[in-house]
ZAMARGU-4260 file (C-alpha; in steps of 0.2 Angstrom, whole numbers, plus 5000, padded with zeros to 4 digits):
<rodrens>
0) 5395/5464/5381 | 5388/5460/5399 | 5397/5445/5406 | 5387/5431/5415 | 5396/5415/5420
5) 5379/5406/5419 | 5379/5409/5400 | 5396/5402/5397 | 5395/5386/5387 | 5401/5370/5395
10) 5420/5369/5396 | 5421/5351/5400 | 5437/5343/5394 | 5447/5359/5396 | 5461/5361/5409
15) 5465/5377/5419 | 5479/5381/5431 | 5475/5395/5444 | 5489/5400/5456 | 5484/5405/5473
20) 5467/5396/5472 | 5465/5392/5490 | 5459/5409/5496 | 5452/5426/5490 | 5450/5430/5472
25) 5460/5414/5467 | 5447/5404/5476 | 5433/5412/5468 | 5441/5411/5451 | 5443/5392/5454
30) 5425/5391/5459 | 5419/5400/5444 | 5429/5389/5432 | 5424/5373/5439 | 5406/5379/5438
35) 5408/5378/5419 | 5414/5360/5419 | 5432/5364/5417 | 5446/5354/5427 | 5455/5366/5438
40) 5473/5363/5445 | 5474/5373/5461 | 5492/5378/5462 | 5495/5383/5480 | 5510/5385/5492
45) 5500/5380/5508 | 5493/5363/5504 | 5483/5362/5520 | 5473/5378/5515 | 5472/5371/5497
50) 5464/5355/5504 | 5452/5364/5514 | 5447/5376/5500 | 5445/5361/5488 | 5433/5353/5501
55) 5423/5369/5503 | 5421/5369/5484 | 5416/5351/5483 | 5403/5354/5497 | 5395/5366/5485
60) 5398/5357/5469 | 5401/5338/5472 | 5405/5335/5453 | 5418/5349/5453 | 5434/5342/5445
65) 5449/5349/5455 | 5467/5344/5458 | 5480/5351/5469 | 5499/5353/5465 | 5511/5362/5476
70) 5518/5378/5470 | 5528/5391/5479 | 5531/5406/5468 | 5545/5413/5479 | 5556/5398/5474
75) 5560/5395/5456 | 5565/5377/5460 | 5547/5375/5466 | 5540/5382/5449 | 5551/5370/5440
80) 5545/5355/5451 | 5527/5361/5448 | 5529/5360/5430 | 5537/5343/5430 | 5523/5336/5440
85) 5510/5344/5429 | 5518/5338/5413 | 5518/5320/5420 | 5499/5321/5422 | 5493/5332/5408
90) 5498/5334/5390 | 5488/5351/5387 | 5484/5367/5396 | 5469/5378/5391 | 5470/5392/5404
95) 5484/5398/5414 | 5478/5411/5428 | 5493/5419/5435 | 5483/5425/5451 | 5494/5423/5466
100) 5502/5438/5474 | 5508/5447/5489 | 5506/5465/5494 | 5516/5478/5504 | 5525/5465/5515
105) 5541/5470/5525 | 5556/5469/5515 | 5562/5451/5512 | 5571/5442/5498 | 5565/5426/5490
110) 5576/5410/5489 | 5583/5416/5473 | 5587/5434/5479 | 5573/5444/5472 | 5563/5457/5482
115) 5548/5446/5487 | 5534/5456/5478 | 5544/5456/5462 | 5549/5438/5464 | 5531/5431/5468
120) 5520/5443/5458 | 5530/5444/5442 | 5546/5433/5441 | 5538/5417/5447 | 5524/5418/5435
125) 5536/5423/5421 | 5545/5407/5423 | 5529/5397/5425 | 5522/5404/5409 | 5538/5401/5400
130) 5538/5382/5405 | 5520/5379/5401 | 5516/5389/5385 | 5520/5375/5373 | 5506/5365/5380
135) 5493/5378/5376 | 5482/5375/5360 | 5484/5387/5346 | 5466/5394/5348 | 5459/5410/5354
140) 5451/5401/5368 | 5468/5396/5375 | 5473/5410/5386 | 5486/5417/5399 | 5478/5428/5411
145) 5489/5439/5422 | 5483/5449/5437 | 5488/5467/5439 | 5481/5481/5450 | 5475/5499/5450
150) 5492/5502/5458 | 5501/5499/5442 | 5497/5517/5437 | 5508/5523/5451 | 5522/5511/5447
155) 5539/5513/5437 | 5551/5499/5432 | 5568/5504/5441 | 5581/5494/5432 | 5594/5502/5442
160) 5587/5495/5458 | 5574/5481/5452 | 5576/5472/5469 | 5574/5487/5480 | 5591/5484/5488
165) 5596/5502/5489 | 5579/5509/5494 | 5563/5499/5499 | 5545/5506/5498 | 5532/5493/5502
170) 5519/5501/5490 | 5532/5507/5477 | 5539/5489/5476 | 5521/5482/5475 | 5516/5495/5461
175) 5532/5491/5451 | 5528/5472/5452 | 5510/5475/5446 | 5516/5486/5432 | 5528/5472/5428
180) 5513/5459/5427 | 5504/5470/5415 | 5519/5474/5404 | 5523/5455/5403 | 5505/5452/5398
185) 5507/5465/5384 | 5524/5459/5378 | 5518/5441/5378 | 5503/5446/5367 | 5514/5455/5355
190) 5526/5440/5353 | 5512/5428/5351 | 5505/5439/5337 | 5522/5440/5329 | 5523/5421/5330
195) 5506/5420/5321 | 5499/5411/5336 | 5481/5413/5341 | 5483/5409/5359 | 5479/5425/5369
200) 5489/5434/5383 | 5477/5446/5393 | 5477/5454/5409 | 5464/5459/5423 | 5463/5468/5439
205) 5451/5465/5453 | 5447/5482/5460 | 5446/5484/5478 | 5441/5469/5489 | 5444/5463/5507
210) 5455/5448/5505 | 5471/5440/5513 | 5481/5451/5501 | 5479/5466/5513 | 5486/5456/5528
215) 5501/5467/5529 | 5491/5483/5530 | 5493/5493/5546 | 5479/5496/5558 | 5481/5514/5554
220) 5479/5511/5535 | 5463/5501/5538 | 5456/5515/5549 | 5460/5528/5536 | 5451/5518/5523
225) 5436/5516/5534 | 5436/5534/5539 | 5437/5541/5521 | 5424/5529/5515 | 5435/5520/5502
230) 5431/5503/5510 | 5413/5506/5505 | 5417/5506/5487 | 5426/5489/5487 | 5417/5473/5482
235) 5416/5455/5487 | 5430/5443/5482 | 5417/5434/5471 | 5413/5450/5461 | 5432/5454/5461
240) 5435/5438/5452 | 5424/5443/5438 | 5436/5453/5428 | 5448/5437/5428 | 5434/5426/5423
245) 5429/5438/5409 | 5446/5438/5402 | 5447/5419/5403 | 5430/5414/5396 | 5422/5428/5386
250) 5421/5427/5367 | 5424/5446/5365 | 5443/5446/5371 | 5458/5450/5361 | 5476/5449/5365
255) 5483/5463/5375 | 5466/5467/5383 | 5465/5473/5401 | 5449/5470/5411 | 5443/5477/5428
260) 5428/5484/5437 | 5419/5498/5428 | 5413/5507/5443 | 5420/5522/5452 | 5439/5523/5452
265) 5438/5505/5445 | 5436/5499/5463 | 5420/5489/5460 | 5406/5486/5448 | 5403/5476/5433
270) 5418/5469/5423 | 5424/5476/5407 | 5438/5483/5397 | 5448/5497/5406 | 5463/5508/5402
275) 5481/5505/5405 | 5494/5518/5411 | 5506/5526/5398 | 5520/5517/5407 | 5512/5500/5404
280) 5511/5504/5385 | 5530/5508/5384 | 5536/5494/5372 | 5554/5498/5374 | 5553/5496/5393
285) 5543/5480/5391 | 5556/5472/5380 | 5570/5477/5392 | 5559/5470/5407 | 5557/5454/5397
290) 5576/5452/5394 | 5579/5456/5412 | 5566/5443/5417 | 5574/5430/5406 | 5591/5433/5414
295) 5584/5432/5432 | 5574/5417/5430 | 5587/5407/5419 | 5575/5406/5404 | 5585/5404/5389
300) 5572/5401/5375 | 5555/5408/5379 | 5546/5399/5364 | 5530/5407/5359
</rodrens>
């Protein structure tokens, strides 16, 4: 079915968390959610940027229901502090949008010793989900939405060097982290079904869009994209957020679904269900990744 945010029924009374909601696709996702009447918690590392983003939204939608809680996904201690703060203020969570991410930075490690892309894109969100899932209602309208990328199709999970300590490829580590995001969404969906829970775990990717995520791209890479015309088939952050909003709000969504733009190379176009790589559907590797993620984040009982 065609997705139109204007046709979504009022979501007043429901609560969503969107990570990285201060800029780019996360900002557009938060904007879309508050348009439906939903309360949105902007989970952001940079509080100054988050406050400015909140002000910009309120300038457009004075009645928007927005809160900000600090979250730095590169620090597991920050994830735990965020959850403690959230639980002090709220007793339920209807949508968890695991949007925040970084792409192709120079090699760095997080506070907990993770390669930064694996740490922020996957492991931080893994812990966040584990600590919040029990607050989500047992209905198909309650959803965990992970953000992956077309790059997942070029990724592999390298258990022998998961943190890229022996060899680091900026893009290889990014592709691995985004494959991990998709595999986590799939495995969580299977575990929810096995536990006879109606809560959905789904995934989306935005296609191509000019956001702050590309800040680590070299000038040469940017020139190449423009010369080859690839930049011409990208779309705006507002349109790039539509697959996420579809996954979060549309009625025709099932656990394990994957959404993205339906246009050329899935770079732009109207949102809809798209295909996953064979690697993303490897259940044995997904379970191994789940077990490794529990060990790395200190999750001892991921209750679904």
